[in-house]
C-alpha positions in Angstrom: -66.8 -19.3 -45.5 -70.1 -20.3 -47.2 -69.8 -20.6 -50.9 -72.4 -19.6 -53.5 -72.4 -21.8 -56.7 -73.6 -20.7 -60.1 -73.7 -22.6 -63.4 -74.1 -20.8 -66.7 -76.9 -21.5 -69.2 -74.3 -22.7 -71.7 -73.0 -25.2 -69.2 -76.5 -26.6 -68.6 -77.2 -27.0 -72.4 -74.0 -28.9 -72.8 -74.6 -31.0 -69.7 -78.0 -32.2 -71.0 -76.3 -33.2 -74.3 -73.9 -35.5 -72.5 -74.3 -39.3 -72.5 -75.8 -40.7 -69.3 -72.5 -42.1 -68.0 -70.8 -38.8 -68.2 -73.7 -37.0 -66.6 -73.4 -39.5 -63.8 -69.7 -38.8 -63.3 -70.3 -35.1 -63.5 -73.0 -35.3 -60.8 -70.7 -37.3 -58.5 -67.9 -34.8 -58.9 -70.4 -31.9 -58.3 -71.2 -33.3 -54.8 -67.4 -33.3 -53.9 -67.0 -29.9 -55.6 -69.7 -28.3 -53.5 -68.0 -29.6 -50.4 -64.5 -28.5 -51.4 -63.7 -27.3 -54.9 -60.0 -28.1 -54.2 -60.6 -31.7 -53.0 -57.5 -33.6 -54.1 -59.6 -36.3 -55.8 -61.0 -33.6 -58.3 -57.5 -32.7 -59.6 -58.4 -29.0 -59.5 -55.7 -26.9 -61.0 -55.3 -23.4 -62.4 -55.2 -23.0 -66.2 -52.4 -20.4 -66.6 -53.0 -19.5 -70.3 -56.7 -18.9 -69.8 -56.1 -17.1 -66.5 -53.8 -14.6 -68.3 -56.2 -14.1 -71.1 -59.2 -13.6 -68.7 -57.3 -11.4 -66.3 -58.5 -13.7 -63.4 -57.8 -17.2 -62.2 -59.5 -19.9 -64.2 -59.6 -23.3 -62.7 -60.2 -26.8 -64.1 -61.7 -29.9 -62.4 -61.0 -33.3 -63.8 -64.2 -35.4 -64.2 -62.6 -38.2 -66.3 -59.6 -38.7 -68.5 -60.7 -36.1 -71.1 -63.6 -34.3 -69.5 -62.9 -31.1 -67.6 -65.0 -28.4 -66.0 -63.8 -24.8 -65.9 -64.8 -22.4 -63.1 -63.9 -19.0 -61.7 -64.0 -17.8 -58.1 -64.9 -14.3 -57.0 -64.9 -14.1 -53.3 -67.4 -16.7 -52.1 -69.0 -17.1 -55.5 -67.9 -19.9 -57.8 -69.2 -20.0 -61.3 -68.8 -23.1 -63.5 -69.0 -21.9 -67.1 -67.7 -24.5 -69.5 -66.7 -28.1 -69.8 -65.4 -30.4 -72.4 -62.1 -31.9 -73.6 -58.7 -30.3 -73.3 -59.7 -28.2 -76.4 -61.6 -25.9 -74.0 -58.2 -24.6 -72.8 -57.6 -22.9 -76.1 
């Protein structure tokens, strides 16, 4: 199945505010993510609390120790909409 990837405007604004080293890590993870969002090296996992609140599965990808990216999947469409520390899970 061919996937379609979207990134929200809020995501991009936050991305450009990151330090260069974190941008680099996020770009590296993005390459893997586009190949397979559930690549074991990404540590992708479902965030149950957010999924219940949203009424749909919300997933997180680990970029580094305390930098996560949240995304949703609707069929073949994957939308990355937020990233940050564990505080984004609240």
